[in-house]
C-alpha positions, 0 to 999 in steps of 0.5 A: 245260446239261442232259442225259438221264441222271445217266450222261451228268452223271457221262461229262462229269465225268469225262472233264473231270476226267481231262482237266484232271489230277484224280481225281472219286468220288461224293457227297451225293446225295438222293432224292425222299420216297415214292419212291426218285427220284434227283434231286440227285448231288453229284461231288467231288475226289478229296481232298476232305474231310480225314484223320481224326485220331481214332487212337485208336479205328482198328486201322491195318492199314498206314500209307498217304500222305494223300490228302485235302486238303480239296479244295472243287472240284464238280459238282451235278446236280438233276433238273428238271422234264422229267427232264433232269438240269442243273448246278446248282451248278459249283466249279471250284476245286482245294487241291492241285497236279494231277497231268500229262496222263501219269499221270491215268491212273494216278489211280482213276477213270481206271483201266480194264480192258480187255475183252481183259484183262475175258477174260483174267482171268475164263479164270485165275479158272475155270483156278483159275489164282493169281496167281504162275502168271500172273505166269509166263506174262505174263512167257513171252508176253513173252519 
């Protein structure tokens, strides 16, 4: 499968992940020597890798659930000679339970802020409206 841009590949894998029920994140990149031209991009499951167990070197702000479980699912895109992007490697298997379709939109890589919400956030920011006032305004509009 050949794609015109790397953004098309990222959208493709993100939409596949949303349908399948897992989150994604960008991983390894490789650039052509001497230039800043991107020639390789890896995207992996959001649960890829393992938890850092060296607690003594970290200052813990709060306890968080274990997110990374060592999942090996990934896709690898390489740029061809003609400037197109092709899928070089694809690993489908997951080492964890996948999300249900009703909860997939809650995963970090699938969250979206619509244009209306974004413009409202910008309006509140310009008007110096704080978080508590935003909640009061939201409650008044819902009632």
